[in-house]
LUMPATI-440614 format. One line per 2 residues: number of its first residue (from 1); their letters; for each residue x, y, z of N, C-alpha, C. Coordinates in steps of 0.05 Angstrom, whole numbers. Last residue first. Layout:
BEGIN
NUM> a> X:Y:Z:X:Y:Z:X:Y:Z ~ ...
//
This chain:
BEGIN
96> eg> 523:-191:327:511:-174:306:503:-147:318 ~ 588:-211:352:559:-208:353:549:-191:331
94> el> 640:-256:343:631:-230:338:600:-230:338 ~ 675:-295:391:653:-293:371:644:-264:368
92> va> 709:-285:432:718:-302:409:698:-303:386 ~ 729:-232:473:709:-245:458:721:-262:434
90> nv> 775:-246:528:769:-233:502:746:-247:487 ~ 751:-255:594:765:-264:572:757:-247:548
88> kl> 749:-258:664:744:-240:640:763:-248:618 ~ 716:-295:710:740:-294:694:733:-277:670
86> sn> 679:-259:762:680:-277:739:707:-274:725 ~ 666:-219:798:672:-248:809:670:-267:786
84> de> 667:-173:764:643:-184:779:645:-212:786 ~ 723:-194:729:702:-174:731:678:-187:743
82> qd> 795:-203:716:767:-211:726:750:-189:728 ~ 854:-231:690:834:-209:689:807:-220:699
80> pa> 884:-274:705:898:-250:696:878:-226:695 ~ 875:-310:767:865:-302:740:876:-275:729
78> na> 889:-328:815:910:-328:794:900:-319:767 ~ 841:-322:844:865:-310:854:887:-309:831
76> lm> 792:-344:833:800:-323:815:826:-313:823 ~ 782:-376:877:783:-389:850:795:-370:831
74> ve> 782:-341:920:802:-361:919:805:-373:890 ~ 737:-310:906:764:-298:910:785:-318:907
72> pp> 693:-346:908:704:-336:883:730:-323:884 ~ 705:-402:953:696:-374:949:708:-364:922
70> ys> 688:-468:938:708:-449:944:696:-421:937 ~ 626:-495:964:644:-489:942:665:-471:953
68> pr> 604:-543:1013:608:-516:1005:628:-513:982 ~ 572:-603:989:591:-589:1007:597:-561:996
66> pn> 535:-662:982:537:-633:976:558:-623:998 ~ 560:-724:961:552:-708:984:555:-679:978
64> ds> 552:-777:929:551:-749:920:541:-734:943 ~ 598:-830:939:571:-818:943:574:-787:937
62> rt> 640:-856:887:636:-845:914:609:-834:915 ~ 624:-914:849:632:-888:851:628:-878:880
60> vn> 607:-966:842:633:-962:852:643:-934:855 ~ 550:-1000:853:559:-973:847:586:-970:859
58> tl> 568:-1069:839:552:-1048:852:564:-1021:844 ~ 566:-1130:803:576:-1102:806:558:-1086:823
56> rs> 576:-1191:800:557:-1176:815:569:-1148:822 ~ 592:-1208:731:599:-1206:759:579:-1189:774
54> ah> 566:-1204:683:575:-1231:692:583:-1230:721 ~ 506:-1166:680:535:-1167:682:543:-1196:691
52> vt> 454:-1179:676:463:-1156:661:494:-1159:658 ~ 427:-1246:671:441:-1225:685:449:-1203:665
50> ps> 378:-1295:683:390:-1276:666:404:-1253:682 ~ 396:-1355:719:379:-1331:716:393:-1311:698
48> ig> 397:-1422:700:413:-1396:705:395:-1373:700 ~ 373:-1468:686:375:-1462:715:391:-1436:721
46> sv> 375:-1469:630:350:-1467:643:352:-1460:674 ~ 415:-1474:595:417:-1452:612:390:-1447:628
44> da> 453:-1518:562:429:-1518:579:432:-1494:601 ~ 475:-1504:495:481:-1504:525:454:-1501:539
42> eq> 463:-1497:444:459:-1523:455:463:-1524:484 ~ 478:-1446:431:451:-1450:434:443:-1478:445
40> li> 533:-1452:424:523:-1438:447:494:-1444:452 ~ 533:-1479:373:544:-1492:396:534:-1479:422
38> ri> 511:-1437:342:497:-1462:344:505:-1478:369 ~ 553:-1400:345:527:-1393:357:511:-1418:362
36> nd> 592:-1428:317:596:-1422:345:570:-1415:359 ~ 568:-1426:266:574:-1452:277:578:-1448:309
34> li> 569:-1370:256:543:-1385:260:546:-1411:272 ~ 624:-1363:252:609:-1350:273:583:-1364:277
32> ss> 635:-1395:207:649:-1402:233:632:-1388:256 ~ 608:-1367:168:599:-1393:173:611:-1403:199
30> lq> 637:-1319:168:609:-1319:176:599:-1347:183 ~ 688:-1339:148:685:-1326:175:658:-1326:184
28> er> 674:-1358:98:684:-1376:117:681:-1365:146 ~ 653:-1312:73:637:-1337:76:646:-1355:97
26> ym> 698:-1280:76:675:-1272:93:657:-1296:93 ~ 732:-1307:38:741:-1303:65:717:-1297:83
24> ei> 698:-1304:-9:706:-1329:2:714:-1328:33 ~ 700:-1248:-16:674:-1262:-13:679:-1289:-1
22> eq> 753:-1238:-23:741:-1228:0:715:-1242:5 ~ 761:-1263:-74:777:-1273:-51:763:-1263:-25
20> dn> 727:-1235:-109:723:-1262:-103:737:-1274:-78 ~ 713:-1171:-76:725:-1187:-98:720:-1217:-90
18> lg> 660:-1127:-60:677:-1148:-52:688:-1163:-77 ~ 637:-1069:-44:648:-1081:-69:668:-1102:-62
16> lr> 578:-1060:-10:608:-1067:-9:616:-1079:-34 ~ 525:-1049:3:540:-1033:-17:570:-1037:-14
14> al> 494:-1081:32:512:-1063:47:529:-1045:28 ~ 472:-1111:-10:454:-1094:7:471:-1075:23
12> ks> 520:-1135:-29:504:-1118:-47:487:-1100:-29 ~ 532:-1168:15:551:-1147:7:537:-1126:-12
10> vn> 487:-1202:15:491:-1184:38:511:-1160:30 ~ 496:-1226:-33:472:-1212:-30:475:-1192:-7
8> ev> 545:-1253:-25:543:-1233:-46:518:-1216:-42 ~ 530:-1288:16:550:-1266:22:548:-1245:0
6> te> 493:-1319:-11:484:-1305:11:505:-1282:18 ~ 525:-1343:-51:505:-1324:-59:495:-1308:-35
4> rd> 560:-1377:-20:570:-1354:-35:549:-1332:-42 ~ 528:-1399:41:537:-1401:12:547:-1375:1
2> im> 544:-1420:106:534:-1398:89:546:-1403:59 ~ 525:-1476:140:546:-1463:124:534:-1443:106
//
């Protein structure tokens, strides 16, 4: 069980201004978390291999197959203004 002084010390290190009610609330919550961790540490996991994911995930994305791009004329067909196969827009930054 975490004592009040530990919570006060951690709150001081974290620069949290906790009142008495908050200190007591966090003391109870942190004690509960540590109790749960103690329970988990008692579990026998010697026969279980470490895993990154709980389920056996594989790459679920599609394969990246190169293919031809659309021609610039098709991509710029609805462009309001174009120049040299590029979309032409007004400058938004002023240069020196």
